[in-house]
PAMAR-683916 format. One record per residue: residue in one letter; x, y, z of N, C-alpha, C in turn. Coordinates in steps of 0.001 Angstrom, whole numbers, padded with zeros to 6 digits, always signed. Example, Ala and Ser with C-alpha at 12.3 -4.5 7.8 and 13.67 -1.06 7.14 Angstrom:
# PAMAR-683916
A+013190-005690+007800+012300-004500+007800+013200-003300+007800 S+012850-002250+007080+013670-001060+007140+012900+000030+007870 
# end
This chain:
# PAMAR-683916
X+000724-001115+000121+000007+000113+000168+000927+001237-000153 X+000378+002581-000804+001231+003711-001050+000493+004632-000250 X+001406+005609+000605+000253+007087+001012+001511+007687+000097 X+000616+008321-000667+001364+009077-001507+000993+011144-000968 X+002054+011655-001526+002165+012600-001127+002769+013736-002270 X+002103+014781-002589+002079+015662-003915+004013+015834-003946 X+004434+015420-005281+005767+016181-005373+006116+017338-005781 X+007257+017932-005163+007894+019476-005299+008024+019233-006559 X+007790+020402-007469+007761+020558-008662+009519+020793-008791 X+010859+021176-008273+012132+020957-008426+012861+019523-007887 X+011897+018447-007925+012336+017356-007918+012677+016839-006661 X+012078+017103-005530+011981+016301-004344+013330+016330-003334 X+013813+015506-003224+014913+015321-002286+016467+015544-003118 X+016389+015898-004510+017223+016342-004845+017476+017686-005127 X+017027+018479-004284+017318+019771-004231+018380+020085-003627 X+018993+021033-004349+020581+021345-003271+019775+022055-001633 X+020671+022012-001275+020757+022777+000404+019869+021745+001297 X+019005+021014+000684+018257+020248+001638+018919+018889+001762 X+018553+018558+003383+018937+016873+003606+018629+015886+002944 X+019375+015110+002621+018783+013494+001724+018535+012716+003049 X+018444+013053+004124+017934+011452+005016+019094+011058+005578 X+020374+012035+005530+021258+011208+006407+021768+010783+008091 X+020582+012038+008689+020629+012125+009959+019630+010610+010035 X+018769+010254+009297+017820+009023+009274+018606+007965+009213 X+019810+008297+008269+020588+006872+008076+021142+006408+008932 X+021677+007473+009753+023094+007302+011193+021905+006820+011881 X+020836+007172+012088+020267+006525+013540+019925+005231+013523 X+019355+004745+011920+019305+003522+011393+020231+002357+011665 X+021505+003177+011483+022622+002210+011764+022820+002292+012979 X+022869+003088+013835+022854+002748+015052+021765+001665+015615 X+020489+002138+015023+019511+001405+015994+019928-000365+015528 X+020658-000170+014269+020970-001937+013858+021770-002257+014753 X+022497-001367+015378+023853-002220+015620+023355-002187+017536 X+022159-001973+017768+021476-002163+018972+020808-003974+018803 X+020700-003978+017942+019600-005398+017790+019919-006509+018661 X+021240-006762+018714+021712-008251+019654+021400-007671+021005 X+021225-006834+021501+021146-005964+023230+019748-006254+023625 X+019397-007592+023803+018337-007679+024345+018144-007825+026171 X+019377-008096+026360+019641-008125+027771+020163-007099+028698 X+019686-006535+029639+018550-006750+030486+017321-006011+029768 X+016266-006800+029790+014812-005913+029277+014101-005393+030165 X+013622-004301+029239+012701-003334+030015+011708-003786+030258 X+010512-002692+030671+009182-003058+030531+008631-003749+029587 X+008183-004984+029524+007363-005568+028241+008151-005836+027503 X+009252-006245+028209+010480-007163+026962+011139-006227+026090 X+010643-004820+026391+011554-003887+025306+012935-003934+025832 X+013520-002936+024621+015089-003258+024658+015400-001453+023876 X+016836-001382+023849+017075-000187+023386+016962-000179+021742 X+017204-001395+021172+016664-001238+020092+015324-000308+019676 X+014321-000905+020471+013508-000495+020312+012818+001286+020394 X+013542+001992+021470+013841+003073+021578+014529+003639+020256 X+015472+003057+019377+016073+003841+018009+014915+003532+017016 X+014283+002235+017095+013214+001969+015911+012355+003049+016133 X+011677+003405+017053+010362+004704+017561+011146+005888+017172 X+012387+006396+017835+013111+007878+017045+013025+007745+015397 X+013473+006897+014723+014100+005812+013441+012680+006462+012342 X+011235+005844+013112+009998+005647+012515+009537+007605+012778 X+009965+008180+013946+009380+009460+013743+010082+010516+012811 X+011564+010189+012564+012163+010749+011649+012000+010470+010496 X+011865+009382+009588+011232+008715+008477+010318+009812+008342 X+009216+009826+009073+007748+010089+008595+008062+012115+008411 X+009166+012823+009388+009438+014038+008936+010139+014229+007792 X+011006+013295+007419+011880+013258+006012+010941+013316+005065 X+009995+012421+005241+008832+012275+004249+008094+013012+004136 X+007703+013319+004993+006477+014477+004463+007251+016274+004082 X+008596+016237+004637+009124+017544+004380+009816+017514+002885 X+009803+016262+002297+010256+015957+000896+009299+015195-000359 X+008211+015689+000583+006721+014952-000005+006923+013574-000945 X+008113+012905-000091+007902+011368-000541+006744+010407-000544 X+006464+009828-001311+005585+008501-001405+005657+007420-000463 X+005106+007076+000641+005613+006103+001702+004642+004620+001467 X+005388+003691+001464+004660+002359+001107+004723+001867+002406 X+003777+000861+002410+003530-000048+004033+003792-001338+002876 X+005022-002013+002617+005061-002786+002066+004324-004744+002389 X+004210-004382+003342+003515-005678+004099+002183-005129+005321 X+001687-004410+004916+000510-003847+005535-000835-005097+005396 X-001197-005541+004441-002321-006672+004247-001908-007508+004854 X-000760-008648+004986-000657-009481+005831-000857-008882+007471 X+000207-008045+007652-000205-007348+009347-001596-006995+009884 X-001962-006416+008972-003329-006012+008815-004486-007286+009609 X-003862-008260+008803-004748-009524+008934-004238-009845+010617 X-003211-010384+010783-003091-010552+012102-003359-009381+013166 X-003119-008323+012861-004051-007588+013956-005488-007438+013958 X-006030-007740+012889-007562-007918+012908-007896-009085+013310 X-007284-010324+013072-007438-011388+014032-007281-011667+015292 X-005735-010784+015833-005791-010869+017052-006610-010210+018248 X-006968-009003+017441-007708-008081+018088-009123-008702+018388 X-009960-009324+017395-011177-009853+017511-011257-011143+018600 X-009746-011893+018152-009715-013049+019205-009895-012330+020777 X-008900-011233+020854-009026-011189+021978-010345-010703+022725 X-011199-009606+022087-012369-009243+022211-013514-010832+022454 X-013238-011393+021674-014504-012776+021916-014104-013495+023311 X-012502-014024+023163-012003-014543+024738-012037-013484+025712 X-012552-012276+025811-011831-011685+026640-010911-011540+027660 X-010461-011501+026553-008250-011505+027113-008488-010428+027782 X-007017-010365+028785-006872-009279+029552-006324-008023+028468 X-006312-006827+029280-006135-005921+028260-004411-005790+027613 X-003595-006542+028510-001925-006449+028049-001737-007188+026980 X-002816-008076+026395-002684-008548+024588-002802-007125+024244 X-002830-006425+024510-002943-005148+023274-000999-004567+023255 X-000499-005118+023996+001217-004733+023714+001562-005943+022589 X+001140-007002+022547+001535-007715+021369+001396-006860+020116 X-000230-006445+020101-000710-005836+018716-000021-004474+018664 X+000544-003874+019504+001432-002384+019674+002830-003273+018935 X+003646-004207+019245+004327-004496+018427+004060-004829+017154 X+003399-005233+016903+002815-005646+015330+003291-004432+014549 X+002376-003145+015377+002222-001969+014376+003548-001299+014571 X+004780-001496+015607+005937-000961+015686+006798-001584+014772 X+006650-002746+014543+007710-003690+013606+007303-003510+012163 X+005940-003340+011845+005783-002779+010384+005994-001408+010317 X+006217-000610+011027+006210+001118+011010+008199+001010+010512 X+008727+000153+011538+010177+000138+011503+010666-000502+009962 X+009950-001256+009741+010094-002036+007961+009988-000983+007047 X+008466-000380+007156+008101+000652+006349+009281+001934+005866 X+009815+002025+007497+010600+003370+007619+012069+002825+006601 X+012492+001701+007152+013758+001369+006438+013381+001092+004835 X+012319+000887+004442+011908+000808+002980+012217+002248+001878 X+011890+003235+003122+012576+004518+002069+013929+004982+002076 X+014942+003780+002015+015800+003464+001585+015988+003476+000056 X+014862+003354-000681+014565+003042-002072+014910+005222-002458 X+014711+005923-001976+015266+007207-002016+016316+007800-001700 X+016919+006930-000925+018646+007426-000233+019471+006165-000420 X+020301+005930-001039+021174+004538-001049+022065+004825+000437 X+022061+005893+000907+022737+006088+002624+022222+005292+003602 X+020592+005127+003322+020118+004258+004376+020529+002741+004223 X+020550+002276+002926+020555+001202+002912+022537+000783+002930 X+023143+001719+002717+024644+001481+003034+024746+001651+004585 X+023831+002368+005246+024056+002353+006702+023636+000779+007669 X+022446+000634+007338+021823-000498+007808+022745-001997+007375 X+023192-001919+006416+024147-003210+005680+025472-003085+006516 X+025973-002192+006477+026956-001706+007018+027308-002033+008753 X+026412-001445+009115+025984-001907+010765+025675-002919+010782 X+024927-003813+010235+024811-005007+010243+025790-005943+010453 X+026690-005905+008975+027610-006720+008946+028954-006662+009995 X+029182-005424+010537+030368-005124+011040+029750-005371+012509 X+028703-004792+012765+028820-005184+014475+028291-006830+014323 X+027843-007890+013533+027399-009330+013825+029022-009535+014056 X+029977-009527+013306+031243-009829+012802+032004-009279+014381 X+032091-008252+015142+032469-007697+016052+032077-008413+017406 X+030599-008208+017396+029852-008938+018230+030267-010339+018555 X+030123-011157+017285+030570-012634+017620+031735-013021+018500 X+033341-012310+017841+034093-012186+018256+034457-011931+019675 X+033409-010777+019853+033695-010560+021307+033035-011799+022326 X+031717-012335+021985+030818-013302+022697+031433-014824+022554 X+032648-014991+021362+033206-016060+021526+033980-016236+022355 X+035148-014912+022539+036271-014954+023707+035248-014903+024793 X+034175-014212+025368+033866-014457+026220+033396-015637+026797 X+033059-016514+025797+032603-017914+025995+033874-018786+026480 X+034768-018306+025695+035840-019445+025809+036385-019085+027437 X+036476-017648+027477+037040-017111+028979+036142-017581+030082 X+034977-017963+029856+033802-018320+031287+033685-016746+031419 X+033541-015938+030836+032849-014337+030999+031264-014693+030968 X+030507-015575+031704+029002-015666+032060+027956-013633+031747 X+028961-013418+032446+027926-012106+032131+027440-011534+030734 X+028793-012078+029910+028392-011623+028122+028496-013007+027676 X+028801-014105+027845+028403-015131+026794+026528-015751+027421 X+026207-015235+028610+024506-015417+028650+024840-016977+029273 X+025713-017595+029611+025762-019126+029835+025019-019204+031666 X+024059-019857+031583+023267-020028+032807+022668-021141+033257 X+022334-021829+034300+021924-023277+034762+020415-023534+033929 X+019926-022367+033236+018635-022623+032788+018738-023679+031228 X+020046-023195+030748+020031-023801+029504+021475-024426+029560 X+022080-025147+030665+023151-025650+030662+024442-024580+030305 X+025319-025185+029555+026150-024618+028829+026351-023743+027316 X+024942-023661+026999+024564-022835+025850+024658-021655+026080 X+025070-021162+024823+025402-019250+025151+024131-018662+024536 X+023547-017800+025272+022694-017187+024816+023013-015653+024657 X+024277-015046+024946+024806-013903+024289+023896-012845+025499 X+023482-011719+024799+022780-010635+025292+021399-010693+024429 X+020826-011957+024374+019710-012075+023763+018730-012844+025142 X+019171-013386+025716+018424-014550+026693+017773-015231+026294 X+018005-015689+024984+017455-017427+024553+018736-017608+023638 X+019091-018845+023655+020018-019215+022935+019736-019490+021664 X+018590-019905+021064+017748-019948+020029+017893-018709+019303 X+017364-017796+019818+017354-016427+019427+018331-016133+018996 X+019547-016396+019709+020808-015995+019259+021301-016282+018312 X+021283-017735+017945+021569-018371+016894+020762-018308+015729 X+019609-017662+015511+018894-017302+014696+019371-015896+014005 X+019479-014938+015134+020325-014051+014402+021163-013704+013827 X+022254-014604+014221+023636-015110+013929+023799-015619+012487 X+022268-016502+012337+022508-017220+010950+022185-016490+009875 X+020822-015078+010466+020528-014356+009774+021603-013677+008878 X+022602-013091+010237+023837-012211+009831+024667-012804+009028 X+024891-013887+009080+025987-014734+008246+025423-014586+006672 X+024099-014831+006307+023830-014637+004946+023904-012638+004580 X+023415-012257+005572+023570-010573+005283+024880-010348+004749 X+025669-010681+005473+027344-010621+005347+027938-010953+004071 X+027028-012115+003806+027758-013199+002363+027115-012065+001249 X+025770-011552+001346+025015-010357+000455+025810-009396-000058 X+026435-009154+001180+026957-007654+000959+028318-007657+001002 X+029221-008838+001231+030466-008861+000795+030877-008095+001800 X+030795-007916+003143+031126-007056+003991+031633-008032+005073 X+032559-007899+005692+033866-006725+005439+034424-007089+003927 X+034431-006011+003312+035053-005836+001809+036584-007039+001641 X+037450-006624+002570+038461-007370+002756+038083-008964+002528 X+038431-009591+001509+038158-011312+001577+038544-011887+002639 X+039945-011826+002946+040875-012394+004037+039757-012118+005648 X+039532-010695+005888+038762-010462+007095+037312-011007+007007 X+036958-010943+005601+035549-011425+005652+035381-012693+005946 X+036482-013755+005710+036798-015128+005990+036886-015275+007885 X+037087-014623+008302+037371-014800+009709+036113-014009+010269 X+035607-013128+009971+033917-012623+010489+033186-014020+010178 X+033202-014595+009151+032298-015744+008960+032808-016706+009814 X+033919-017257+010230+034223-018309+011050+033944-018034+012688 X+033976-016831+012596+033674-015907+014214+032111-016142+014330 X+031379-015868+013231+030190-015984+013361+029378-017488+013450 X+030258-018456+012813+029505-019807+012768+030055-020401+014048 X+031092-020038+014774+031746-020188+015958+030815-020028+017011 X+030229-018579+017265+029538-018150+017939+027896-018921+018210 X+027729-019491+016421+026356-019919+016474+026545-021210+017142 X+027496-022259+016919+027794-023327+017394+027776-023343+018649 X+028389-022375+019686+028501-022004+021096+026788-022181+021607 X+025616-021593+021083+024677-021424+021147+023499-023030+021449 X+024740-023710+020795+023741-025173+021129+022363-025363+020395 X+022420-024442+019581+020939-024654+018933+020843-025469+017725 X+019844-026154+017746+019941-027242+016733+018791-026928+015593 X+018099-025968+015744+017176-025113+015034+018051-024125+013990 X+019080-023647+014947+020086-022759+014033+020956-023200+012792 X+021321-024426+013671+022664-025387+012698+021246-025912+011397 X+020165-026526+011772+019383-027061+010747+018995-025778+009667 X+018479-024621+009831+018399-023240+009241+019521-023051+008415 X+020707-023275+008906+022177-022708+008346+022089-023843+007057 X+021907-025114+006910+022144-025797+006426+021213-025573+005240 X+019771-025193+005413+019133-024960+004252+018982-023621+003852 X+019829-022876+004343+020276-021364+003645+021879-022015+002560 X+022421-022689+003265+023287-023081+002452+023089-023695+001462 X+022427-024675+001531+021896-025194+000155+021252-024275-000825 X+020309-023599-000377+019611-022616-001097+020373-021419-001484 X+021542-021128-000958+022593-020126-001671+023128-020568-002624 X+023777-021957-002470+024477-022510-003696+023526-022548-004988 X+022048-023230-004601+021422-023000-006131+021207-021914-006515 X+020711-020589-005799+020429-019245-006494+021622-018851-007116 X+022767-019034-006668+023944-018332-006969+024070-019298-008089 X+024110-020480-008541+024466-021081-009654+023189-020812-010819 X+022153-020663-010106+021191-020140-011038+021608-018572-011374 X+021889-017604-010591+022514-016546-011412+023682-016201-012317 X+024568-017580-011763+025815-017336-012686+025680-018278-013885 X+025016-019374-013945+024677-020170-014807+023167-020698-015714 X+022081-019837-015485+021165-019985-015648+020335-020664-015188 X+019156-020851-015721+017693-021818-014508+018074-022707-014314 X+018389-023726-015905+018411-025134-016176+020074-025574-015038 X+020552-025071-014674+021868-025331-013914+020966-025281-012209 X+020591-024068-012369+019842-023761-010795+018700-024826-010321 X+017954-024996-011464+016896-025982-011281+017890-027485-010644 X+018327-027904-011592+019246-029292-011167+020210-029325-010174 X+020542-028188-009707+021293-027932-008495+020288-028529-007466 X+019038-027633-007345+018330-027740-006562+017693-028978-006487 X+016948-029832-007331+016911-031345-007875+018064-032354-007202 X+018911-031868-007616+020098-032632-007095+020275-033000-005423 X+020136-031455-004910+019881-031531-003600+019047-032140-002639 X+017809-032051-003138+016390-032710-002857+016724-034241-003193 X+017197-034613-004214+017395-036248-004685+018080-036302-003222 X+019276-035869-002978+020158-036484-001866+019598-036485-000494 X+018910-035251+000184+018316-035151+001173+017200-036236+001071 X+016334-036633+000062+015571-037856-000155+016189-039179+000086 X+016963-039459-000665+017776-040792-000441+018379-041084+000870 X+018897-039877+001973+019236-039826+003253+018272-040363+004396 X+016863-039744+003880+015888-039678+004838+015125-041379+004367 X+015235-041535+003474+014671-042912+002810+015819-044128+003140 X+016811-044158+003100+017697-045342+002737+019164-045262+003779 X+019079-044090+004408+020277-043769+005583+019753-044056+007189 X+018847-042861+006985+018122-042421+008584+017586-043750+009032 X+016929-044590+008798+016241-045802+008977+017173-046690+009481 X+018096-046468+009053+019504-047346+009538+020591-046866+010715 X+020220-045913+011008+021146-045314+011946+020105-045000+013214 X+020749-045319+014084+019810-045495+015496+020684-044043+016637 X+019365-043178+016247+019721-041511+016756+019534-041564+017976 X+018891-042817+018697+018798-042516+020146+020088-042717+021053 X+020907-043731+019982+022322-043884+020387+023510-042881+020340 X+022921-042443+019010+024038-040988+018921+023683-040121+020136 X+022307-039888+020243+022234-039204+021473+022390-039262+022548 X+022612-040505+022953+023012-040879+024181+024233-040561+024507 X+025286-041111+023324+026810-040738+023055+026815-039113+023315 X+026143-038476+022649+026546-036920+022812+026017-036596+023985 X+025123-036976+024940+025024-036678+026319+026056-037056+027096 X+026771-038135+026685+027635-038141+027725+029018-038066+027392 X+028985-036913+026616+030138-036306+025831+030224-034957+026219 X+031132-034034+025868+031271-032839+026163+029884-032001+026621 X+030179-031016+027027+028950-030591+027745+027989-029882+026740 X+028738-029336+025923+027972-028257+024754+027367-029370+023689 X+027386-030852+023543+026987-031832+022676+025959-032062+023416 X+026139-032199+024999+025099-032989+025667+024055-031854+025937 X+024198-030634+025969+023153-029538+026107+022578-029289+024752 X+022694-029986+023657+022236-029214+022183+021985-031014+021720 X+023278-031370+020755+022216-032226+020135+021798-033349+021302 X+022386-033750+022321+021954-035085+023641+020244-034808+023875 X+020582-033416+023895+018675-033376+024535+017470-033169+023080 X+018012-033385+022101+017123-032988+020591+015737-033945+021178 X+016306-035450+021180+015436-036489+021816+014168-035795+022125 X+014448-035422+023571+013384-034749+024183+012740-033483+024069 X+013643-032715+023230+013024-031160+022816+012322-031838+021713 X+012481-032705+020847+011344-033142+019555+010130-033474+020329 X+010254-034763+021356+008917-035044+021845+008299-034280+022778 X+008840-032770+023124+008143-031839+023568+007527-030999+022981 X+007981-030884+021918+007608-029818+020365+006274-030534+019643 X+006508-032171+020037+005364-032726+019105+004159-032632+020238 X+004353-032513+021911+003460-032688+022386+002543-031454+022272 X+003331-030333+022267+002960-029051+022013+002413-028817+020848 X+002394-029580+019693+001849-029311+018273+000230-030289+018636 X+000289-031489+019289-000977-032252+019316-002058-031385+020404 X-001309-031068+021579-002037-030352+022262-002664-029024+021737 X-001881-028276+021180-002502-027088+020370-003218-027424+019485 X-003396-028338+018750-004042-028608+017668-005536-029293+018258 X-005772-029841+019396-006465-030345+020099-007659-029217+020515 X-006410-028134+021103-007413-026566+021387-007923-026040+020503 X-007441-026238+019455-007764-025377+017800-009196-025844+018156 X-009609-027246+017464-010355-027532+017358-011638-027744+018447 X-011139-027562+019521-012186-027342+020739-012809-026028+020885 X-011999-025259+019674-012956-023428+020039-013795-023497+018576 X-014042-022264+018494-014539-021786+017235-013834-020794+016414 X-012812-021380+016026-012068-020695+015354-011664-019319+014789 X-011798-018556+016293-011933-017008+016271-010717-016656+017154 X-009999-017754+017777-008487-018122+018619-008753-017284+020072 X-007751-016991+020897-008010-016636+022387-007180-015774+022526 X-006624-015222+021458-006475-013871+022037-004574-014179+021700 X-004021-013090+021381-002559-012672+021290-001739-013401+022257 X-000543-014361+022546+000059-014749+023645-000484-015123+024470 X-001720-016100+024376-002395-016434+025402-002654-018407+025295 X-001623-018949+024492-001484-020321+024261-001404-021071+025742 X-000209-020457+026427+000463-021094+027615-000973-021000+028442 X-001625-019937+028910-002368-019593+029559-003639-020222+029378 X-004220-020388+028106-005528-020984+028000-005280-022341+027843 X-003769-023339+027537-003757-024731+028013-004086-024687+029816 X-003327-024043+030166-003427-024210+031637-005079-024182+032004 X-005646-022828+031439-007296-023253+032009-007915-024396+031275 X-007555-024753+030397-007856-026634+030082-007163-027487+030883 X-006486-027567+031880-005861-028629+032219-005269-029270+031444 X-004640-028759+030512-003799-029549+029644-002592-030381+030289 X-002050-031400+029872-001247-032439+030708+000311-031334+030548 X+000408-030706+029209+002000-030164+029054+001828-028304+028603 X+001979-027836+029452+001770-026054+029520+002912-025615+028677 X+002578-025146+027789+003807-024206+027335+003343-023276+026216 X+004202-022322+025842+003640-021521+024760+003949-022623+023056 X+003356-022040+022471+003385-022862+020927+004558-023203+020242 X+005725-022135+020458+006947-022220+019862+006762-022649+018644 X+005938-022209+017750+005518-022613+016370+004530-021428+015973 X+005376-020759+014710+004672-019286+014683+002996-019830+013717 X+003185-020972+013132+001853-021477+012471+000655-022097+013375 X+001075-022791+014506+000728-023039+015266+000174-021833+016139 X+000776-021001+016682+000617-020293+017441-000386-018848+017154 X-000302-018697+015732-001194-018093+014688-002829-018311+014714 X-002932-019846+014435-003991-020468+014510-004944-020371+015984 X-003808-020808+016899-004516-020809+018012-005027-018927+018790 X-004023-018429+018388-004075-017217+018887-005032-016210+018238 X-005147-016058+017155-005456-015016+016234-006519-015805+015004 X-006678-017069+015346-007982-017882+014326-007900-017689+013058 X-008844-018034+012195-008613-018128+010729-008258-016925+010231 X-008597-015538+010726-008710-014327+010556-006851-013994+010105 X-006290-014391+011748-005103-014261+011659-004127-015361+010699 X-004627-016500+010182-003853-017275+009789-004200-016654+008357 X-005043-016269+007889-005224-015890+005900-003970-014511+006116 X-003911-013649+007187-003409-012460+007658-001664-013049+007301 X-001144-014126+008258-000207-014999+007746+000101-015345+006448 X-000504-015736+005737-000365-016434+004558-000496-015103+003545 X-001090-014090+003394-000814-012790+003084+000506-012407+003584 X+000786-012546+004156+002234-011805+004988+003343-012994+003909 X+003490-014036+004241+004253-015249+003577+004009-015178+002211 X+002944-014220+001194+002700-014230+000013+003870-013130-000345 X+003410-011778+000662+004218-010983+000577+005655-011117+000353 X+006326-011501+001350+008014-012207+001394+008020-012760+000247 X+007443-013839-000182+007967-014682-001038+008175-014173-002650 X+007291-013275-002771+007249-012762-004050+008492-011313-004156 X+008846-010825-003120+009850-009656-002953+011333-010783-002476 X+011173-011942-002115+012752-012607-002007+012877-012939-003951 X+011885-013232-004318+011715-014256-006176+012436-012959-006652 X+011780-011748-006449+012214-010897-007266+014258-010479-007124 X+014269-010663-006016+015800-010128-005503+016532-011322-006315 X+016051-012726-006657+016516-013837-007302+016825-013478-008541 X+015560-013025-009049+015719-012629-010359+016248-011708-010917 X+015873-010487-010312+016102-008797-010936+017545-008648-010475 X+017874-007069-010932+019229-006482-010931+019015-005164-010302 X+019780-004794-009534+019707-003509-008916+020949-002572-009643 X+020294-001266-009677+020834+000182-010283+022555-000413-009294 X+023302+000783-010288+024539+000688-009425+024864+001188-008385 X+024371+002204-007964+023997+002872-006604+024111+001772-005260 X+023155+000467-005493+022769-000265-004432+023482-001342-004700 X+024103-001636-006247+024432-003172-006315+026141-003006-005875 X+026566-001670-005561+027566-001815-004957+027595-001911-003587 X+026494-001569-002776+025910-002040-001447+025566-003446-001081 X+024706-004125-001946+024501-005399-001920+024721-006375-003373 X+026160-006167-003392+026489-006994-004645+025654-008121-005186 X+024982-009192-004443+025044-010358-004187+023360-010657-003496 X+022364-009761-003706+021121-009500-003029+019838-010889-003210 X+020574-011843-004201+019997-013037-004194+020072-013893-002733 X+021250-013414-002150+021522-014160-000954+020517-013816+000346 X+020280-012511+000062+019134-012172+001169+017700-012902+001180 X+017399-013067-000440+016317-013870-000289+016659-014913+000132 X+017451-015732+000180+017464-017067+000746+016937-017281+002331 X+017306-015939+002930+016553-016024+004184+015218-016093+004586 X+014437-015784+003238+013233-015772+003534+012878-017406+003833 X+012897-018535+003089+012791-019866+003398+013539-019846+004975 X+014623-019841+005098+015446-019764+006389+014616-019621+007343 X+013858-018428+007131+012982-017907+008248+011803-018567+008372 X+011300-018841+007207+009758-019845+007197+009804-021358+008112 X+011442-021932+007504+011599-023035+008553+011696-022860+009706 X+012518-021305+010295+012484-021659+011648+011416-021035+012374 X+010189-020752+011656+008938-020302+012192+008074-021799+012525 X+008647-022965+011865+008134-024220+012502+008573-024639+014048 X+009681-024155+014375+010011-024317+015817+010392-023214+016928 X+010032-021995+016285+010472-021084+017060+008862-019584+016437 X+008576-018803+017852+007881-017574+017287+008921-016734+016484 X+008858-016438+015288+009814-015877+014775+009062-014327+014651 X+007861-014024+014628+007450-012862+013908+007514-011671+014379 X+007984-011620+016142+008288-010474+016409+009986-010408+016935 X+010538-010856+016145+012251-010837+015835+012268-009722+015182 X+013132-008858+015991+013408-007478+015450+014196-007612+014521 X+015262-008552+014005+016143-008434+013175+015404-009322+011562 X+014422-010059+011773+013542-010143+011061+012860-009076+010267 X+012462-008286+010966+011335-006845+010213+012607-006072+010048 X+014114-005901+010153+014866-005410+010045+015207-005713+008663 X+015412-007095+008397+015697-007425+006925+014507-007524+006014 X+013419-007782+006479+011982-007532+005528+012151-005999+004953 X+012541-004807+006158+012511-003880+005414+013674-003354+004183 X+014725-003985+004546+015941-003486+003533+015379-004546+002595 X+014995-005474+002522+014318-006181+001106+013274-005514+000286 X+012227-005198+001127+011546-004387+000411+012314-003112-000022 X+012886-001954+000531+014014-001278-000133+014344-001429-001622 X+014919-002618-001288+016011-003246-002694+014711-003837-003525 X+013862-004009-003465+012558-004197-004866+011998-002950-005292 X+011630-002240-004095+011448-000880-004657+012137-000621-005854 X+013525-000264-005413+014542+000232-006114+014693-000496-007625 X+014492-001507-007760+014438-002212-009114+013030-002193-009736 X+011915-001995-008683+010698-001448-009992+010570+000084-010162 X+011411+000939-009322+011989+002346-009875+012382+002171-011002 X+013282+001233-010943+014396+001224-012593+014030+000615-013865 X+012926-000330-013305+012096-000870-014152+010944+000342-014881 X+010125+001203-013960+009243+002087-014301+010344+003142-015371 X+011509+003731-014795+012159+004739-015634+012773+003852-017322 X+012909+002426-016876+012992+002110-018019+012207+001989-019113 X+011004+001948-018724+009789+001656-019816+009712+003164-020080 X+009724+004058-019393+009026+005377-019747+010257+006127-020526 
# end
């Protein structure tokens, strides 16, 4: 959706003497630097990044009004469905007023992504966001790896709750692992740091930091992302036939492994061996059996709860409370965006989630097949690797609730800005 404003006759942001949004770009870069710092949390699990997002949204609005720029809300339809479903479910279920905070988070994240999408009018915004993200991820990983090795638990986030798994400053090892996986592909897409040698060291630090989180989900999504990266890169370099052949070969290998190899492997024995080995393996792969069983139980109970209801939902963030009220044998949050949306926002929310997924998928596809103009291609030389993060996050949504991950919406705003730039370039070519 586009909110249009009349254009100035003299050409909008290109007028001499007027700021080009560089203050906004700097503030957005600073906010991206704050994304990993979620602990200690403020009221309602707020963080410093939320303050930065709010300031950026205000600055973006002022800049757009002053320069009479059209403001697009790229994911409005999907988020509107999630909001409507959540509000309707909360009203029907007479949920506490506190659930309104979840809906407010939806609005904030949409506004943040829309502010980032203004990067279509100023490459400085894309430059600030991408460079800040890549450099922060590399330095952050280095510091956190060192803190883990040196046993500085205040930085590594190691606590009795998660064994020896590192949650760093995220408060959750799985959230930390997901941020680092996404950051790895952002670094690859932007070729940042620019020096090949330094970039390889940065990759190694990020992958090591992912390993210290002990997140099985992060390792799975990293594998999915790597396979897709090879596929789309071969497509870009050698054409559709080679790309499809690579994807088909990957799927064939995966199918053969699941059909012929996995049945002959005693995963239970491997888990037992991992549980009795080094602490990190014990607390990651060694616990995967019980973790899988718990998630299966959550899905089973959640599905039963959904069919017990009337498809309107029980209200945002109300899965655990509803299971407890129904005296379910296993009371936990859904840990699954697809199930959580159905339970908490009903069919209306599920339609919204589907619309959001389609909007993301279409934009990711355009990044794979399209080309950026020179000013942006220098900032993101391999935009198709950003597209890979879409399926990565869709996979992660099967075992995390990623819809409120701040780094996801930062990525979505960046993707929207680049796709809008491609569309603007096509329109100029036609005219």
